N, CA and C atoms as a LAMMPS dump frame, in Angstrom:
ITEM: TIMESTEP
0
ITEM: NUMBER OF ATOMS
165
ITEM: BOX BOUNDS ff ff ff
-5.0000000000000000e+02 5.0000000000000000e+02
-5.0000000000000000e+02 5.0000000000000000e+02
-5.0000000000000000e+02 5.0000000000000000e+02
ITEM: ATOMS id mol type element x y z
1 1 1 N -338.185 -290.105 -92.918
2 1 2 C -339.427 -290.417 -93.629
3 1 3 C -339.473 -292.049 -93.779
4 2 1 N -340.568 -292.785 -93.551
5 2 2 C -340.519 -294.178 -93.673
6 2 3 C -340.464 -294.689 -94.888
7 3 1 N -339.713 -295.775 -94.846
8 3 2 C -339.353 -296.635 -96.156
9 3 3 C -340.477 -297.251 -96.697
10 4 1 N -340.643 -297.344 -98.09
11 4 2 C -341.821 -298.053 -98.734
12 4 3 C -341.273 -299.379 -98.891
13 5 1 N -341.723 -300.359 -98.138
14 5 2 C -341.408 -301.768 -98.399
15 5 3 C -342.37 -302.485 -99.419
16 6 1 N -342.134 -303.517 -99.793
17 6 2 C -342.934 -304.384 -100.716
18 6 3 C -344.199 -304.61 -100.033
19 7 1 N -344.178 -304.994 -98.778
20 7 2 C -345.519 -305.356 -98.077
21 7 3 C -346.376 -304.153 -97.915
22 8 1 N -345.835 -303.023 -97.609
23 8 2 C -346.638 -301.668 -97.396
24 8 3 C -347.175 -301.176 -98.722
25 9 1 N -346.266 -301.256 -99.669
26 9 2 C -346.645 -300.907 -101.087
27 9 3 C -347.874 -301.698 -101.695
28 10 1 N -347.915 -303.065 -101.168
29 10 2 C -348.998 -303.948 -101.59
30 10 3 C -350.208 -303.624 -100.836
31 11 1 N -350.315 -303.222 -99.703
32 11 2 C -351.312 -303.055 -98.941
33 11 3 C -351.881 -301.479 -99.47
34 12 1 N -351.122 -300.618 -99.677
35 12 2 C -351.552 -299.281 -100.213
36 12 3 C -352.227 -299.53 -101.473
37 13 1 N -351.597 -300.357 -102.414
38 13 2 C -352.224 -300.705 -103.801
39 13 3 C -353.663 -301.252 -103.568
40 14 1 N -353.745 -302.176 -102.695
41 14 2 C -355.049 -302.716 -102.524
42 14 3 C -356.054 -301.635 -102.155
43 15 1 N -355.512 -300.825 -101.345
44 15 2 C -356.608 -299.774 -100.832
45 15 3 C -356.98 -298.956 -102.103
46 16 1 N -355.992 -298.487 -102.924
47 16 2 C -356.281 -297.58 -104.024
48 16 3 C -357.07 -298.394 -105.249
49 17 1 N -356.899 -299.779 -105.322
50 17 2 C -357.584 -300.533 -106.176
51 17 3 C -359.041 -300.589 -105.71
52 18 1 N -359.322 -300.682 -104.287
53 18 2 C -360.662 -300.812 -103.87
54 18 3 C -361.304 -299.487 -104.107
55 19 1 N -360.721 -298.416 -103.856
56 19 2 C -361.36 -296.998 -104.053
57 19 3 C -361.553 -296.876 -105.679
58 20 1 N -360.745 -297.411 -106.451
59 20 2 C -360.99 -297.216 -107.903
60 20 3 C -362.164 -298.093 -108.358
61 21 1 N -362.21 -299.263 -107.834
62 21 2 C -363.239 -300.245 -107.984
63 21 3 C -364.712 -299.674 -107.64
64 22 1 N -364.744 -299.074 -106.4
65 22 2 C -365.997 -298.348 -105.912
66 22 3 C -366.209 -297.133 -106.997
67 23 1 N -365.488 -296.489 -107.464
68 23 2 C -365.588 -295.491 -108.385
69 23 3 C -366.087 -295.913 -109.672
70 24 1 N -365.694 -297.011 -110.084
71 24 2 C -366.061 -297.558 -111.399
72 24 3 C -367.558 -298.106 -111.208
73 25 1 N -367.893 -298.465 -109.911
74 25 2 C -369.265 -298.979 -109.777
75 25 3 C -370.11 -297.787 -109.656
76 26 1 N -369.515 -296.86 -109.19
77 26 2 C -370.476 -295.369 -109.218
78 26 3 C -370.351 -294.527 -110.24
79 27 1 N -369.883 -295.09 -111.256
80 27 2 C -369.44 -294.113 -112.593
81 27 3 C -370.559 -293.309 -113.009
82 28 1 N -371.874 -293.638 -112.847
83 28 2 C -372.917 -292.777 -113.19
84 28 3 C -373.184 -291.597 -112.121
85 29 1 N -372.809 -291.823 -110.8
86 29 2 C -373.119 -290.933 -109.866
87 29 3 C -372.055 -289.884 -109.798
88 30 1 N -372.068 -288.817 -108.933
89 30 2 C -371.394 -287.668 -108.939
90 30 3 C -370.037 -288.02 -108.47
91 31 1 N -369.819 -289.001 -107.666
92 31 2 C -368.408 -289.098 -107.014
93 31 3 C -367.692 -290.271 -107.674
94 32 1 N -368.235 -290.904 -108.729
95 32 2 C -367.523 -292.029 -109.414
96 32 3 C -366.44 -291.693 -109.921
97 33 1 N -366.352 -290.8 -110.96
98 33 2 C -365.143 -290.357 -111.766
99 33 3 C -364.109 -289.765 -110.901
100 34 1 N -364.389 -289.211 -109.872
101 34 2 C -363.301 -288.519 -109.012
102 34 3 C -362.852 -289.689 -107.993
103 35 1 N -363.503 -290.626 -107.711
104 35 2 C -362.946 -291.78 -106.958
105 35 3 C -362.035 -292.657 -107.947
106 36 1 N -362.361 -292.818 -109.117
107 36 2 C -361.454 -293.408 -109.918
108 36 3 C -360.187 -292.541 -110.241
109 37 1 N -360.196 -291.312 -110.233
110 37 2 C -359.1 -290.487 -110.586
111 37 3 C -358.132 -290.558 -109.179
112 38 1 N -358.792 -290.587 -108.075
113 38 2 C -357.933 -290.804 -106.852
114 38 3 C -357.272 -292.16 -106.865
115 39 1 N -357.897 -293.332 -107.309
116 39 2 C -357.375 -294.468 -107.43
117 39 3 C -356.006 -294.521 -108.387
118 40 1 N -356.266 -293.889 -109.635
119 40 2 C -355.353 -293.811 -110.471
120 40 3 C -354.182 -293.183 -109.945
121 41 1 N -354.422 -291.891 -109.423
122 41 2 C -353.4 -290.923 -108.897
123 41 3 C -352.659 -291.705 -107.653
124 42 1 N -353.238 -292.517 -106.935
125 42 2 C -352.754 -293.331 -105.846
126 42 3 C -351.622 -294.146 -106.395
127 43 1 N -352.025 -294.968 -107.516
128 43 2 C -351.103 -295.967 -107.936
129 43 3 C -349.877 -295.146 -108.664
130 44 1 N -350.06 -294.156 -109.274
131 44 2 C -348.973 -293.319 -109.728
132 44 3 C -348.148 -292.643 -108.663
133 45 1 N -348.742 -292.383 -107.479
134 45 2 C -347.949 -292.039 -106.462
135 45 3 C -347.029 -293.015 -105.937
136 46 1 N -347.502 -294.258 -105.736
137 46 2 C -346.702 -295.381 -105.245
138 46 3 C -345.486 -295.583 -106.232
139 47 1 N -345.737 -295.442 -107.618
140 47 2 C -344.64 -295.65 -108.456
141 47 3 C -343.593 -294.511 -108.252
142 48 1 N -344.2 -293.273 -108.324
143 48 2 C -343.161 -292.055 -108.148
144 48 3 C -342.531 -292.113 -106.756
145 49 1 N -343.004 -292.607 -105.882
146 49 2 C -342.372 -292.617 -104.343
147 49 3 C -341.186 -293.601 -104.383
148 50 1 N -341.526 -294.648 -105.32
149 50 2 C -340.443 -295.68 -105.366
150 50 3 C -339.343 -295.171 -106.338
151 51 1 N -339.583 -294.431 -107.25
152 51 2 C -338.698 -293.923 -108.241
153 51 3 C -337.669 -292.76 -107.788
154 52 1 N -338.379 -291.815 -107.138
155 52 2 C -337.754 -290.494 -106.73
156 52 3 C -336.755 -290.833 -105.751
157 53 1 N -335.444 -290.419 -105.912
158 53 2 C -334.458 -290.727 -104.947
159 53 3 C -334.61 -289.846 -103.625
160 54 1 N -334.499 -290.554 -102.474
161 54 2 C -334.612 -289.798 -101.193
162 54 3 C -333.223 -289.312 -100.565
163 55 1 N -333.16 -288.153 -100.362
164 55 2 C -331.897 -287.571 -99.696
165 55 3 C -331.865 -287.671 -98.309
């Protein structure tokens, strides 16, 4: 399994921030809240991947 370096975590965080921003801009449309949720879950996944010990 590849290691999550600071640089790769930064790039992934930028991607999820962009998804969350688009979702916030489209909050009145059908996919807006779903995109915001994907962004939030993505940030939580980055945190969880860094915390969970790898065997």
